[in-house]
N, C-alpha and C positions, 0 to 999 in steps of 0.2 A: 503494499499499500504506499509506503515511503516513496518508493521509486516513482509511482505514478503522480504523487503529489508534486514532488521535485520537477518532473517532466512538465507538468502544467505550469508551474511557477516560472520555469526558466524558458518557456515557449519551445521546447524541444521539438515537438511534432510539427510546428509551423516553420522552424528552421529546416528541419529535414525535408518537408515537402517542397520548400523553396530549391533546396539543392537538387532534389530528384526531378523537379520540373525542369530545371536548367540542363541536366543531364540528358533527360529524354528528348528535350527539344533539339538539342545538339545532335543526339544519336539519330534522330529522325531525319534531320538535315543531311546527315552522312549518308544515310540509306536512301535518300531520295532518288539517285539514279537507278538503284536496283528495283525500287518499288515501281518506278515508271516502267522498266523493262518487263516486270511481272504483268503489269496492267496491259501493256501491248501484247505479250504473249496470250493473255486471256481474251483480248479482243480478237485476235488472230483465230484462236481456237473456236470462239463463239462464232465467227464467220464461216470457218470451216465446216463446223458442226452443221450450221443452217444450210450451207450449200450441199451438204450431204443428207439433209433431212433429219438430223439427229437434234437432240435437245441442247440447249445452251448450257455451259458450266456455271457454277456459282462461285 
């Protein structure tokens, strides 16, 4: 219980959230080219499936 009170008084969770938000934002920016490539692959797969009369991927 003491640890939880200390974390509340020091703002530990707010500080941790701020650091994690910065980390995740930076990492998502670094992964943007790979994310774009995956989106393009899925669009191509959907188009190919539609041309073959299949169902689209999700």
